[in-house]
KOLBALO-781145 format. One record per atom (N, C-alpha, C): residue in three letters; chain; atom name; x, y, z. Coordinates in nm, 4 decimals, padded with zeros to 6 digits. Atoms other than C-alpha are relative to their C-alpha. Example, Ala and Ser with C-alpha at 12.3 -4.5 7.8 and 13.67 -1.06 7.14 Angstrom:
2
aa_ch_at_xx_yy_zz
ala_A_N_00.0890_-00.1190_00.0000;
ala_A_CA_01.2300_-00.4500_00.7800;
ala_A_C_00.0900_00.1200_00.0000;
ser_A_N_-00.0820_-00.1190_-00.0060;
ser_A_CA_01.3670_-00.1060_00.7140;
ser_A_C_-00.0770_00.1090_00.0730;
***
This chain:
101
aa_ch_at_xx_yy_zz
met_A_N_00.0357_-00.0753_00.1180;
met_A_CA_-09.2601_-04.8862_-00.4794;
met_A_C_00.1160_-00.0112_-00.0989;
ser_A_N_-00.1036_00.0164_00.1017;
ser_A_CA_-09.0755_-04.9440_-00.8022;
ser_A_C_00.0584_00.1351_-00.0405;
ala_A_N_-00.0678_-00.1221_00.0449;
ala_A_CA_-08.8335_-04.6922_-00.9487;
ala_A_C_-00.0849_00.0746_-00.1024;
leu_A_N_00.0850_-00.0629_00.1013;
leu_A_CA_-09.0740_-04.6289_-01.2356;
leu_A_C_-00.1166_00.0742_00.0656;
lys_A_N_00.1101_-00.0649_-00.0702;
lys_A_CA_-09.3621_-04.5520_-01.0001;
lys_A_C_00.0486_00.1226_00.0765;
lys_A_N_-00.0569_-00.1143_-00.0709;
lys_A_CA_-09.1380_-04.3246_-00.7930;
lys_A_C_00.0243_00.1155_-00.0971;
arg_A_N_-00.0265_-00.1036_00.1003;
arg_A_CA_-09.0354_-04.1369_-01.1063;
arg_A_C_-00.1304_00.0626_-00.0479;
ala_A_N_00.1299_-00.0514_00.0434;
ala_A_CA_-09.3968_-04.1042_-01.2204;
ala_A_C_-00.0596_00.0907_00.1073;
tyr_A_N_00.0511_-00.0799_-00.1121;
tyr_A_CA_-09.4967_-03.9744_-00.8771;
tyr_A_C_00.0744_00.1333_00.0086;
ala_A_N_-00.0810_-00.1225_-00.0045;
ala_A_CA_-09.2102_-03.7226_-00.8816;
ala_A_C_-00.0387_00.0943_-00.1136;
leu_A_N_00.0405_-00.0821_00.1135;
leu_A_CA_-09.3126_-03.6004_-01.2267;
leu_A_C_-00.1374_00.0620_00.0214;
glu_A_N_00.1329_-00.0529_-00.0294;
glu_A_CA_-09.6751_-03.5619_-01.1185;
glu_A_C_00.0085_00.1134_00.1014;
asn_A_N_-00.0175_-00.1055_-00.1008;
asn_A_CA_-09.5671_-03.3618_-00.8142;
asn_A_C_00.0624_00.1251_-00.0604;
glu_A_N_-00.0646_-00.1148_00.0648;
glu_A_CA_-09.3420_-03.1399_-01.0256;
glu_A_C_-00.0992_00.0751_-00.0891;
phe_A_N_00.1004_-00.0622_00.0849;
phe_A_CA_-09.6225_-03.0766_-01.2734;
phe_A_C_-00.1005_00.0785_00.0834;
ala_A_N_00.0957_-00.0685_-00.0875;
ala_A_CA_-09.8649_-02.9882_-00.9933;
ala_A_C_00.0618_00.1272_00.0587;
tyr_A_N_-00.0691_-00.1181_-00.0532;
tyr_A_CA_-09.6080_-02.7509_-00.8412;
tyr_A_C_00.0094_00.1095_-00.1060;
gln_A_N_-00.0139_-00.0983_00.1076;
gln_A_CA_-09.5475_-02.5798_-01.1755;
gln_A_C_-00.1327_00.0662_-00.0333;
gln_A_N_00.1314_-00.0565_00.0296;
gln_A_CA_-09.9189_-02.5350_-01.2390;
gln_A_C_-00.0451_00.0959_00.1103;
glu_A_N_00.0349_-00.0872_-00.1119;
glu_A_CA_-09.9753_-02.3888_-00.8926;
glu_A_C_00.0833_00.1284_-00.0040;
phe_A_N_-00.0881_-00.1159_00.0094;
phe_A_CA_-09.6752_-02.1571_-00.9342;
phe_A_C_-00.0473_00.0939_-00.1103;
leu_A_N_00.0462_-00.0806_00.1128;
leu_A_CA_-09.8012_-02.0382_-01.2732;
leu_A_C_-00.1308_00.0718_00.0345;
phe_A_N_00.1271_-00.0613_-00.0394;
phe_A_CA_-10.1507_-01.9755_-01.1346;
phe_A_C_00.0231_00.1187_00.0933;
lys_A_N_-00.0285_-00.1079_-00.0947;
lys_A_CA_-10.0148_-01.7679_-00.8460;
lys_A_C_00.0718_00.1161_-00.0673;
ala_A_N_-00.0733_-00.1053_00.0704;
ala_A_CA_-09.7746_-01.5779_-01.0715;
ala_A_C_-00.0929_00.0802_-00.0906;
gln_A_N_00.0943_-00.0705_00.0867;
gln_A_CA_-10.0516_-01.4945_-01.3187;
gln_A_C_-00.0960_00.0863_00.0811;
ala_A_N_00.0893_-00.0794_-00.0844;
ala_A_CA_-10.2803_-01.3775_-01.0388;
ala_A_C_00.0710_00.1259_00.0488;
arg_A_N_-00.0770_-00.1181_-00.0442;
arg_A_CA_-10.0075_-01.1472_-00.9044;
arg_A_C_00.0239_00.0951_-00.1154;
arg_A_N_-00.0211_-00.0833_00.1183;
arg_A_CA_-09.9281_-01.0246_-01.2531;
arg_A_C_-00.1269_00.0771_-00.0345;
asn_A_N_00.1264_-00.0646_00.0334;
asn_A_CA_-10.2946_-00.9515_-01.3177;
asn_A_C_-00.0335_00.1121_00.0974;
ala_A_N_00.0252_-00.1057_-00.0988;
ala_A_CA_-10.3211_-00.7543_-00.9941;
ala_A_C_00.0869_00.1219_-00.0298;
leu_A_N_-00.0884_-00.1118_00.0353;
leu_A_CA_-10.0186_-00.5432_-01.0883;
leu_A_C_-00.0453_00.0671_-00.1292;
leu_A_N_00.0513_-00.0528_00.1260;
leu_A_CA_-10.1576_-00.5035_-01.4368;
leu_A_C_-00.1247_00.0846_00.0246;
gly_A_N_00.1197_-00.0756_-00.0343;
gly_A_CA_-10.4850_-00.3892_-01.2861;
gly_A_C_00.0322_00.1352_00.0612;
leu_A_N_-00.0420_-00.1280_-00.0584;
leu_A_CA_-10.3087_-00.1215_-01.0809;
leu_A_C_00.0500_00.0942_-00.1090;
trp_A_N_-00.0509_-00.0809_00.1107;
trp_A_CA_-10.1270_-00.0006_-01.3915;
trp_A_C_-00.1142_00.0502_-00.0883;
ala_A_N_00.1113_-00.0374_00.0875;
ala_A_CA_-10.4451_-00.0030_-01.6029;
ala_A_C_-00.0899_00.1036_00.0675;
ala_A_N_00.0843_-00.0961_-00.0724;
ala_A_CA_-10.6470_00.1779_-01.3350;
ala_A_C_00.0663_00.1371_00.0020;
asn_A_N_-00.0732_-00.1261_00.0010;
asn_A_CA_-10.3775_00.4432_-01.3131;
asn_A_C_-00.0035_00.0635_-00.1394;
thr_A_N_00.0030_-00.0495_00.1377;
thr_A_CA_-10.3679_00.4744_-01.6929;
thr_A_C_-00.1357_00.0593_-00.0341;
met_A_N_00.1356_-00.0495_00.0259;
met_A_CA_-10.7456_00.5195_-01.7034;
met_A_C_-00.0427_00.1065_00.1010;
gln_A_N_00.0270_-00.0958_-00.1079;
gln_A_CA_-10.7280_00.7479_-01.3986;
gln_A_C_-00.1265_-00.0380_00.0782;
arg_A_N_00.1126_00.0502_-00.0795;
arg_A_CA_-10.9761_00.5315_-01.2079;
arg_A_C_00.0318_00.0195_00.1473;
pro_A_N_-00.0235_-00.0183_-00.1435;
pro_A_CA_-11.0171_00.6124_-00.8396;
pro_A_C_-00.0026_-00.1314_00.0787;
asp_A_N_00.0157_00.1287_-00.0686;
asp_A_CA_-11.0857_00.2460_-00.7528;
asp_A_C_00.1076_-00.1001_-00.0421;
gly_A_N_-00.1088_00.0831_00.0496;
gly_A_CA_-10.7450_00.1051_-00.8490;
gly_A_C_00.0173_-00.1305_00.0740;
glu_A_N_-00.0177_00.1234_-00.0789;
glu_A_CA_-10.7185_-00.1448_-00.5632;
glu_A_C_-00.1114_-00.1004_-00.0284;
ala_A_N_00.1128_00.0898_00.0282;
ala_A_CA_-11.0656_-00.2886_-00.6267;
ala_A_C_00.0099_-00.0559_-00.1415;
tyr_A_N_-00.0163_00.0434_00.1384;
tyr_A_CA_-11.0007_-00.3041_-01.0001;
tyr_A_C_00.1099_-00.1064_-00.0090;
ala_A_N_-00.1102_00.0965_-00.0011;
ala_A_CA_-10.6713_-00.4861_-00.9354;
ala_A_C_-00.0455_-00.1337_00.0578;
arg_A_N_00.0502_00.1246_-00.0588;
arg_A_CA_-10.8475_-00.7418_-00.7137;
arg_A_C_-00.0894_-00.0751_-00.0985;
glu_A_N_00.0858_00.0639_00.1001;
glu_A_CA_-11.1047_-00.8070_-00.9863;
glu_A_C_00.0840_-00.0664_-00.1093;
leu_A_N_-00.0835_00.0548_00.1063;
leu_A_CA_-10.8336_-00.8589_-01.2461;
leu_A_C_00.0852_-00.1168_00.0471;
ala_A_N_-00.0837_00.1085_-00.0526;
ala_A_CA_-10.6312_-01.0879_-01.0184;
ala_A_C_-00.0626_-00.1355_-00.0275;
val_A_N_00.0684_00.1279_00.0221;
val_A_CA_-10.8932_-01.3587_-01.0687;
val_A_C_-00.0718_-00.0054_-00.1347;
ala_A_N_00.0718_-00.0070_00.1275;
ala_A_CA_-11.0109_-01.2604_-01.4175;
ala_A_C_00.0265_-00.1193_-00.0895;
asp_A_N_-00.0318_00.1133_00.0862;
asp_A_CA_-10.8330_-01.5517_-01.5864;
asp_A_C_-00.0625_-00.1298_00.0481;
val_A_N_00.0612_00.1219_-00.0536;
val_A_CA_-11.0080_-01.8051_-01.3628;
val_A_C_-00.1294_-00.0309_-00.0746;
gly_A_N_00.1287_00.0199_00.0657;
gly_A_CA_-11.3471_-01.7559_-01.5254;
gly_A_C_00.0094_-00.0230_-00.1490;
ala_A_N_-00.0142_00.0120_00.1441;
ala_A_CA_-11.2248_-01.7294_-01.8814;
ala_A_C_00.1473_00.0129_-00.0372;
pro_A_N_-00.1392_-00.0156_00.0447;
pro_A_CA_-10.8930_-01.7839_-02.0541;
pro_A_C_00.0185_00.1389_-00.0602;
asp_A_N_-00.0314_-00.1336_00.0504;
asp_A_CA_-10.7331_-01.4487_-02.1313;
asp_A_C_-00.0974_00.1062_00.0521;
gly_A_N_00.0995_-00.0910_-00.0562;
gly_A_CA_-10.9919_-01.2803_-01.9108;
gly_A_C_00.0552_00.1361_00.0354;
ala_A_N_-00.0591_-00.1285_-00.0387;
ala_A_CA_-10.7573_-01.0098_-01.7798;
ala_A_C_00.0276_00.0851_-00.1232;
phe_A_N_-00.0297_-00.0726_00.1236;
phe_A_CA_-10.6428_-00.9129_-02.1288;
phe_A_C_-00.1278_00.0569_-00.0606;
asn_A_N_00.1257_-00.0438_00.0607;
asn_A_CA_-10.9979_-00.8961_-02.2633;
asn_A_C_-00.0669_00.1091_00.0827;
arg_A_N_00.0617_-00.1006_-00.0875;
arg_A_CA_-11.1214_-00.6985_-01.9627;
arg_A_C_00.0707_00.1344_-00.0144;
ile_A_N_-00.0739_-00.1260_00.0121;
ile_A_CA_-10.8445_-00.4388_-01.9843;
ile_A_C_-00.0200_00.0614_-00.1380;
arg_A_N_00.0199_-00.0515_00.1359;
arg_A_CA_-10.8788_-00.4088_-02.3603;
arg_A_C_-00.1363_00.0677_-00.0127;
ala_A_N_00.1348_-00.0586_00.0062;
ala_A_CA_-11.2532_-00.3457_-02.3281;
ala_A_C_-00.0092_00.1271_00.0848;
asp_A_N_00.0046_-00.1180_-00.0867;
asp_A_CA_-11.2073_-00.1028_-02.0375;
asp_A_C_00.0791_00.1161_-00.0593;
phe_A_N_-00.0773_-00.1054_00.0666;
phe_A_CA_-10.9381_00.0888_-02.2268;
phe_A_C_-00.0814_00.0630_-00.1129;
arg_A_N_00.0820_-00.0540_00.1099;
arg_A_CA_-11.1679_00.1228_-02.5269;
arg_A_C_-00.1101_00.0893_00.0543;
ser_A_N_00.1069_-00.0798_-00.0609;
ser_A_CA_-11.4512_00.2476_-02.3048;
ser_A_C_00.0519_00.1321_00.0553;
ala_A_N_-00.0585_-00.1199_-00.0600;
ala_A_CA_-11.2183_00.4966_-02.1374;
ala_A_C_00.0716_00.0874_-00.1027;
gly_A_N_-00.0662_-00.0769_00.1037;
gly_A_CA_-11.0715_00.6143_-02.4682;
gly_A_C_00.1517_-00.0044_00.0079;
val_A_N_-00.1454_00.0155_-00.0111;
val_A_CA_-10.7206_00.4903_-02.3850;
val_A_C_00.0493_-00.0782_-00.1212;
asn_A_N_-00.0566_00.0658_00.1176;
asn_A_CA_-10.5155_00.4030_-02.6925;
asn_A_C_00.1191_-00.0852_00.0434;
cys_A_N_-00.1075_00.0935_-00.0339;
cys_A_CA_-10.3077_00.0930_-02.6163;
cys_A_C_-00.0135_-00.1194_-00.0939;
pro_A_N_00.0074_00.1130_00.0940;
pro_A_CA_-10.2379_-00.1493_-02.9010;
pro_A_C_00.0080_-00.1348_00.0727;
asp_A_N_-00.0002_00.1340_-00.0600;
asp_A_CA_-10.2937_-00.5178_-02.8246;
asp_A_C_00.1413_-00.0517_00.0225;
glu_A_N_-00.1375_00.0484_-00.0122;
glu_A_CA_-09.9254_-00.5925_-02.8852;
glu_A_C_00.0696_00.0623_00.1214;
glu_A_N_-00.0607_-00.0676_-00.1146;
glu_A_CA_-09.8195_-00.3348_-02.6273;
glu_A_C_-00.0527_-00.0584_00.1312;
leu_A_N_00.0598_00.0589_-00.1198;
leu_A_CA_-10.0607_-00.4781_-02.3704;
leu_A_C_00.0540_-00.1406_00.0227;
arg_A_N_-00.0547_00.1362_-00.0115;
arg_A_CA_-09.9429_-00.8346_-02.4412;
arg_A_C_00.1463_00.0043_00.0460;
asp_A_N_-00.1404_-00.0130_-00.0394;
asp_A_CA_-09.5782_-00.7274_-02.4148;
asp_A_C_00.0124_00.0365_00.1475;
arg_A_N_-00.0022_-00.0408_-00.1410;
arg_A_CA_-09.6465_-00.5576_-02.0807;
arg_A_C_-00.0363_-00.1181_00.0899;
met_A_N_00.0405_00.1165_-00.0787;
met_A_CA_-09.8196_-00.8725_-01.9558;
met_A_C_00.1143_-00.1016_00.0111;
val_A_N_-00.1118_00.0946_-00.0007;
val_A_CA_-09.5208_-01.0905_-02.0531;
val_A_C_00.1106_00.0490_00.0922;
val_A_N_-00.1059_-00.0566_-00.0839;
val_A_CA_-09.2684_-00.8592_-01.8887;
val_A_C_-00.0396_-00.0069_00.1473;
met_A_N_00.0458_00.0046_-00.1393;
met_A_CA_-09.4781_-00.8351_-01.5719;
met_A_C_00.0013_-00.1426_00.0539;
leu_A_N_00.0004_00.1396_-00.0446;
leu_A_CA_-09.5169_-01.2146_-01.5548;
leu_A_C_00.1425_-00.0472_00.0298;
lys_A_N_-00.1394_00.0367_-00.0243;
lys_A_CA_-09.1415_-01.2623_-01.5866;
lys_A_C_00.0516_00.0632_00.1288;
asp_A_N_-00.0431_-00.0694_-00.1211;
asp_A_CA_-09.0788_-01.0027_-01.3151;
asp_A_C_-00.0595_-00.0644_00.1264;
val_A_N_00.0679_00.0625_-00.1136;
val_A_CA_-09.3346_-01.1607_-01.0803;
val_A_C_00.0600_-00.1376_00.0282;
ala_A_N_-00.0558_00.1341_-00.0183;
ala_A_CA_-09.1986_-01.5133_-01.1382;
ala_A_C_00.1401_00.0071_00.0595;
arg_A_N_-00.1362_-00.0164_-00.0553;
arg_A_CA_-08.8424_-01.3955_-01.0696;
arg_A_C_-00.0081_00.0381_00.1472;
asp_A_N_00.0164_-00.0402_-00.1403;
asp_A_CA_-08.9565_-01.2263_-00.7473;
asp_A_C_-00.0484_-00.1160_00.0879;
met_A_N_00.0536_00.1121_-00.0768;
met_A_CA_-09.1490_-01.5360_-00.6371;
met_A_C_00.1059_-00.1071_00.0254;
arg_A_N_-00.1043_00.1018_-00.0154;
arg_A_CA_-08.8492_-01.7630_-00.6899;
arg_A_C_00.1108_00.0466_00.0951;
gly_A_N_-00.0937_-00.0550_-00.0973;
gly_A_CA_-08.6420_-01.5309_-00.4749;
gly_A_C_00.1303_00.0210_-00.0564;
***
């Protein structure tokens, strides 16, 4: 195998690893976000809600954000979009740091 092919293979593997890591980190972040949102809305089904949100981004891009925003509106919780986005970014950074050890 030539050096160029080895480098291409290494780059493909690194990209695949990064995508898998990001997917797992977002799923964990969404689950934590779901626990927080359920607590904020005073929902008794926090664990189930968190599990639903963990995979919300799989079906639609930004699925977790849209779901929480809609659920907050239905529950009468006032949380500006910027605050929710900021919380999502901070949680993702925290989860990624924890995953990297």
